[in-house]
C-alpha positions as CSV (number, residue, x, y, z in Angstrom):
1,M,0.1,-0.1,0.1
2,P,1.5,3.4,-0.9
3,P,2.2,5.9,2.0
4,S,-0.6,8.4,2.8
5,P,-0.1,12.0,1.2
6,L,1.0,13.2,4.8
7,H,3.4,10.2,5.3
8,R,4.9,11.0,2.1
9,A,5.1,14.8,2.8
10,L,7.1,14.0,5.9
11,A,9.5,11.7,4.2
12,L,10.1,14.5,1.8
13,A,10.7,17.0,4.8
14,E,13.4,14.4,5.9
15,R,15.2,14.7,2.7
16,A,15.8,18.3,3.6
17,L,17.3,17.4,7.1
18,F,20.8,18.6,6.2
19,L,19.8,21.4,3.8
20,T,17.5,23.9,5.2
21,P,18.7,25.4,8.4
22,P,18.1,27.9,9.7
23,N,14.9,27.4,7.9
24,P,12.5,24.4,9.0
25,R,12.5,21.3,7.1
26,V,9.1,21.1,5.3
27,G,7.5,18.7,2.8
28,C,4.5,19.1,0.4
29,V,2.3,16.9,-1.6
30,I,-0.5,17.9,-3.8
31,T,-3.2,15.6,-4.9
32,G,-6.0,15.6,-7.2
33,A,-9.8,14.6,-6.5
34,D,-8.9,10.8,-7.3
35,G,-5.9,10.9,-4.9
36,A,-3.4,10.8,-7.5
37,V,-0.3,12.7,-6.7
38,L,0.0,15.8,-9.0
39,G,3.2,17.4,-7.5
40,E,5.6,17.3,-4.7
41,G,8.5,18.8,-3.2
42,H,10.4,20.0,0.0
43,T,12.1,23.3,1.2
44,Q,15.4,24.1,-0.5
45,A,18.5,25.9,0.9
46,V,18.1,29.3,2.6
47,G,16.9,31.8,0.0
48,G,15.4,29.0,-2.1
49,P,11.9,28.0,-2.7
50,H,9.8,26.5,0.0
51,A,8.0,23.1,-0.1
52,E,4.5,24.5,-1.4
53,V,6.3,26.3,-4.3
54,M,8.5,23.4,-5.2
55,A,5.3,21.1,-5.2
56,L,3.4,23.7,-7.3
57,R,6.3,23.9,-9.8
58,D,6.4,20.1,-9.9
59,A,2.7,19.9,-10.8
60,A,3.3,22.4,-13.5
61,G,6.2,20.6,-14.8
62,R,4.2,17.4,-14.9
63,G,1.4,19.1,-16.8
64,H,-1.0,19.1,-14.1
65,D,-3.8,21.6,-13.2
66,V,-4.0,22.0,-9.3
67,R,-7.4,24.0,-9.2
68,G,-9.5,22.0,-6.9
69,A,-6.6,20.0,-5.5
70,T,-5.6,19.2,-1.9
71,V,-2.4,20.3,-0.4
72,W,-0.6,18.3,2.2
73,V,2.0,20.1,4.0
74,T,4.2,19.5,7.2
75,L,4.1,23.0,8.3
76,E,1.7,25.9,7.9
77,P,2.3,27.8,4.8
78,C,4.2,31.0,5.6
79,A,2.4,34.5,5.5
80,H,5.3,36.7,5.6
81,F,7.8,38.3,3.0
82,G,11.0,36.9,4.3
83,R,13.7,35.5,1.9
84,T,10.8,34.3,-0.3
85,P,7.3,35.5,-0.9
86,P,4.3,34.1,1.1
87,C,3.6,30.4,0.5
88,C,-0.1,30.8,1.5
89,D,-0.7,33.3,-1.3
90,A,1.0,31.1,-3.9
91,L,-1.5,28.0,-3.0
92,A,-4.4,30.6,-3.0
93,A,-3.5,31.9,-6.4
94,A,-3.2,28.4,-7.8
95,G,-6.8,27.7,-6.8
96,V,-6.2,24.9,-4.4
97,E,-9.3,23.8,-2.4
98,R,-7.9,22.3,0.6
99,V,-4.8,22.3,2.7
100,V,-4.0,19.9,5.4
101,V,-1.3,21.1,7.9
102,T,0.4,19.1,10.7
103,N,1.5,22.0,12.8
104,V,1.0,25.7,13.2
105,D,4.1,27.7,12.4
106,P,5.9,28.8,15.7
107,N,7.4,31.9,13.9
108,P,5.6,34.8,15.5
109,R,5.6,36.4,11.7
110,V,3.3,33.4,10.9
111,A,1.8,31.5,13.8
112,G,-1.7,31.0,12.4
113,A,-1.6,33.9,9.8
114,G,-0.8,31.6,6.9
115,I,-4.1,29.4,8.0
116,A,-6.1,32.6,8.3
117,R,-5.3,34.1,5.1
118,L,-5.9,30.7,3.2
119,R,-9.3,30.3,4.7
120,A,-10.0,34.1,3.8
121,A,-9.4,33.2,0.4
122,G,-12.0,30.5,0.4
123,V,-9.4,27.5,1.0
124,V,-10.6,24.9,3.3
125,V,-7.7,24.4,6.1
126,D,-7.6,21.2,8.2
127,L,-4.8,21.2,11.2
128,L,-4.0,18.0,12.7
129,P,-4.4,17.5,16.6
130,Q,-1.1,18.3,18.2
131,D,-1.0,15.0,19.6
132,D,-1.2,13.2,16.2
133,P,1.8,11.0,15.5
134,L,2.5,12.8,12.3
135,A,2.3,16.3,13.9
136,L,4.7,15.1,16.6
137,A,7.0,13.7,14.1
138,S,7.1,16.9,11.9
139,R,7.7,19.0,15.1
140,E,10.4,16.4,16.2
141,L,12.2,16.9,12.7
142,N,12.1,20.7,13.5
143,I,12.9,20.6,17.3
144,G,15.6,23.2,16.9
145,F,13.3,25.7,14.9
146,F,10.6,25.3,17.3
147,S,12.8,25.7,20.4
148,R,14.1,29.0,18.8
149,M,10.8,30.4,18.1
150,V,9.1,29.4,21.2
151,R,11.8,29.6,23.8
152,G,14.1,32.0,22.2
153,R,16.9,29.8,22.4
154,P,18.5,26.9,20.3
155,W,17.9,22.9,21.1
156,V,21.3,21.7,22.7
157,R,22.2,18.3,22.1
158,L,25.2,16.8,24.1
159,K,26.8,14.0,22.1
160,M,28.9,11.7,24.1
161,A,30.8,8.4,23.3
162,A,31.5,6.2,26.2
163,S,32.2,2.6,27.3
164,A,29.6,0.5,28.9
165,D,30.7,1.6,32.2
166,G,30.5,5.2,31.3
167,R,34.1,6.1,30.6
168,T,34.7,8.7,27.8
169,A,38.6,8.6,28.0
170,L,41.3,6.6,29.8
171,P,42.8,8.4,32.7
172,N,45.6,9.9,30.6
173,G,43.0,11.2,28.2
174,V,43.2,8.8,25.2
175,S,39.8,8.3,23.6
176,Q,40.3,7.4,20.1
177,W,38.6,5.3,19.4
178,I,36.2,4.0,22.1
179,T,33.3,3.6,19.6
180,S,33.1,2.0,16.2
181,P,33.4,3.6,12.8
182,E,29.7,2.8,12.3
183,A,28.9,5.0,15.5
184,R,31.3,7.7,14.3
185,S,29.4,7.9,11.0
186,D,26.0,8.1,12.6
187,G,27.5,10.9,14.8
188,H,28.3,12.8,11.7
189,R,24.9,12.6,10.6
190,W,23.8,14.4,13.8
191,R,26.7,17.0,13.2
192,A,25.3,17.5,9.6
193,R,21.7,18.5,10.8
194,A,22.9,21.1,13.4
195,C,23.5,24.7,12.7
196,A,26.5,24.5,15.0
197,V,29.1,22.1,16.5
198,L,30.2,23.4,19.7
199,T,33.1,22.4,21.9
200,G,35.4,24.0,24.5
201,A,39.0,25.1,24.2
202,G,40.3,22.3,26.2
203,T,39.0,19.7,23.5
204,V,40.5,21.9,20.7
205,L,43.9,21.6,22.5
206,A,43.7,18.1,23.5
207,D,42.1,16.6,20.2
208,D,42.5,19.2,17.6
209,P,39.0,18.5,16.2
210,R,37.9,19.7,12.7
211,L,34.1,20.1,14.0
212,D,32.6,19.5,10.4
213,A,30.5,16.7,9.1
214,R,32.2,14.3,6.9
215,G,31.1,11.1,4.8
216,V,27.4,11.9,4.8
217,G,26.9,14.1,1.8
218,A,26.2,17.2,3.7
219,P,25.3,20.1,1.4
220,R,26.3,22.6,4.1
221,Q,28.5,22.6,7.1
222,P,27.6,23.6,10.5
223,H,29.2,26.6,12.3
224,A,32.1,25.7,14.3
225,V,31.7,27.0,17.7
226,V,34.5,27.1,20.5
227,L,33.9,28.5,24.0
228,D,37.3,29.7,24.9
229,S,37.2,32.2,27.9
230,Q,41.1,32.9,27.8
231,L,41.4,32.8,23.9
232,R,43.7,29.5,24.1
233,T,42.7,28.4,20.7
234,P,45.6,28.2,18.4
235,P,45.5,29.8,14.9
236,T,46.9,26.4,13.6
237,A,43.7,24.7,14.9
238,R,42.2,22.1,12.2
239,L,39.0,23.8,12.5
240,F,40.1,26.7,10.6
241,E,40.8,24.3,7.6
242,V,37.2,23.7,7.0
243,A,35.1,25.8,4.9
244,H,32.9,27.0,7.6
245,K,32.7,29.9,9.9
246,G,34.3,29.6,13.2
247,W,32.8,31.4,16.0
248,I,34.8,31.8,19.2
249,F,33.1,32.9,22.4
250,T,35.4,34.6,24.9
251,T,35.6,36.8,28.0
252,R,38.9,38.1,27.5
253,A,40.1,41.4,25.6
254,D,43.4,40.3,24.0
255,S,43.7,42.3,20.7
256,A,46.8,40.3,19.4
257,R,45.2,36.9,19.9
258,R,42.0,38.2,18.6
259,E,43.7,39.4,15.5
260,A,45.6,36.1,15.0
261,L,42.4,34.1,14.9
262,E,40.4,36.6,12.9
263,A,43.3,36.3,10.3
264,R,42.4,32.7,10.0
265,G,38.5,33.4,9.5
266,A,37.2,33.2,12.9
267,E,34.8,35.7,14.5
268,V,35.7,36.3,17.9
269,I,32.7,37.2,20.1
270,R,33.2,38.6,23.6
271,V,30.4,37.7,26.2
272,A,29.7,38.0,29.8
273,A,31.6,35.9,32.2
274,T,30.4,33.6,35.1
275,P,31.7,34.4,38.5
276,D,34.6,31.9,38.1
277,G,35.6,33.5,34.9
278,R,34.0,31.1,32.3
279,V,32.1,32.0,29.2
280,A,28.4,32.4,30.4
281,L,26.4,29.7,28.5
282,D,23.3,31.7,28.6
283,A,24.9,34.7,27.0
284,V,26.2,32.3,24.2
285,M,22.6,30.9,23.8
286,A,21.0,34.4,23.3
287,E,23.9,35.3,20.8
288,L,23.4,31.8,18.7
289,A,19.6,32.5,18.8
290,R,20.3,36.0,17.1
291,R,22.3,34.3,14.7
292,E,19.5,31.9,13.7
293,V,21.2,28.7,15.1
294,N,18.3,26.2,15.7
295,E,20.3,23.0,16.8
296,V,23.6,23.2,18.7
297,H,25.5,19.7,18.6
298,V,28.1,19.7,21.6
299,E,31.0,17.6,21.5
300,A,33.1,18.5,24.6
301,G,34.7,17.1,27.7
302,E,33.2,16.2,31.1
303,T,33.4,19.8,32.5
304,L,31.7,21.6,29.7
305,N,29.0,18.8,29.6
306,G,28.4,19.2,33.2
307,A,28.1,23.0,32.9
308,W,25.5,22.6,30.3
309,L,23.4,20.1,32.4
310,A,23.9,22.2,35.8
311,A,22.8,25.3,33.9
312,G,19.6,23.5,32.9
313,L,20.4,24.4,29.0
314,A,20.9,21.0,27.7
315,D,18.0,19.5,26.2
316,E,19.1,16.2,25.0
317,V,21.7,13.5,25.2
318,L,23.0,11.4,22.4
319,L,25.0,8.7,23.8
320,Y,27.0,6.3,21.8
321,Q,27.8,3.3,24.2
322,A,30.7,0.7,23.1
323,P,30.5,-2.8,24.6
324,R,33.8,-2.6,26.6
325,L,34.9,-1.8,30.1
326,L,37.5,0.7,30.8
327,G,37.6,0.8,34.7
328,A,39.3,4.0,35.8
329,G,38.9,7.1,33.2
330,R,37.2,10.3,32.7
331,G,33.4,10.4,32.9
332,M,30.6,11.9,30.7
333,A,29.7,14.8,32.9
334,A,31.0,16.5,35.8
335,L,28.2,17.1,38.2
336,G,27.5,17.1,41.9
337,P,28.3,15.8,44.3
338,F,24.7,15.5,45.2
339,A,23.4,15.0,48.6
340,A,20.0,13.2,47.2
341,L,19.3,11.3,44.1
342,D,16.5,13.6,43.1
343,E,18.9,16.6,42.9
344,A,20.6,14.9,39.9
345,P,19.3,15.6,36.3
346,A,16.8,13.1,35.2
347,L,16.6,11.9,31.6
348,V,13.6,10.6,29.5
349,W,14.7,7.9,27.2
350,R,13.5,8.3,23.7
351,D,15.0,5.4,21.6
352,A,18.0,2.8,21.6
353,T,19.6,2.0,18.1
354,P,22.2,-0.2,17.3
355,A,25.3,1.4,15.6
356,G,27.6,-1.2,14.3
357,P,28.6,-3.0,17.6
358,D,27.7,-0.1,19.6
359,L,24.4,1.3,20.8
360,R,23.1,4.7,20.3
361,L,20.9,5.8,23.2
362,R,18.9,9.0,22.9
363,A,17.3,10.9,25.9
364,C,15.7,14.2,26.5
365,V,16.4,16.0,29.7
366,A,13.3,15.7,31.7
367,G,11.0,18.7,31.4
368,H,12.6,19.8,28.3
369,E,10.6,17.2,26.1
370,H,7.6,19.4,26.2
371,F,7.8,23.2,25.8
């Protein structure tokens, strides 16, 4: 049995996983009175057509007239002039009869206005219940976009790779490679869907990571972000070899170091400091939201991981667990000590998926799964 139009629209939206940020990933299918597909499409890269326009173009290219058709779309058609004209107007002008929408667009510039304009133009609009599985799936696909629009900050995902007993490195810091090539490849897919890959200066000095997405056919690279209160990042760091913008967040005013980093293409951003002199994470989040960052993929050491969790700013944990025991070693997140168990951050398991010989465990921080 072929998938329903909305299932097909969601599958199209998933094709845009690596492509559209900071815009949401949206899929659209247009069907005729007999249920036959007339056109379909998904949102393109920033500045390109949205899903509805792609579907209308596809229908025209097939020689189909969409007057009286039904449109199935995984997010409310936009109602404002941004980088592209309003999609609700394009649908109304095309003469479609009905639009089925999975979610209201959380962008305050839309937020029901697209649906209202379609209805004012005589188009029937049906909105799925928000607990419908397809509505939940399309929201999950755009969790960072919803987070930025609703909460004013990106969705923060902590990625960790650990042994079965929770060690991320040997006592001497050696960690390459605890997990398998399959797990690392899967991790690069999560990097590729993010707007920014973030780490701390300690990790840059110890591991010299590239902070890019490799081997997954990513059409765009996430921004590389380093939290570096003392501007210790060396201008020779490998992250500057990648064709993506590096953002260095610091609390230090040091013109010589700043100029050396800027000469390598970095943008050095000075933000507020915590009482102990570290970069204030809430200030980082506010600036990343201003720069239209939806999802932040954190790959850092136990100190920075613990700081995100302690600040209540981590939303999700992506843990790759290898079937080996290391005994003594470094942990996943420096937290506590706690006097009672209920003081410790709680997680809500989302799924467990094999990644080669390893296991990928995904969990939301309790209380962050609903906003």
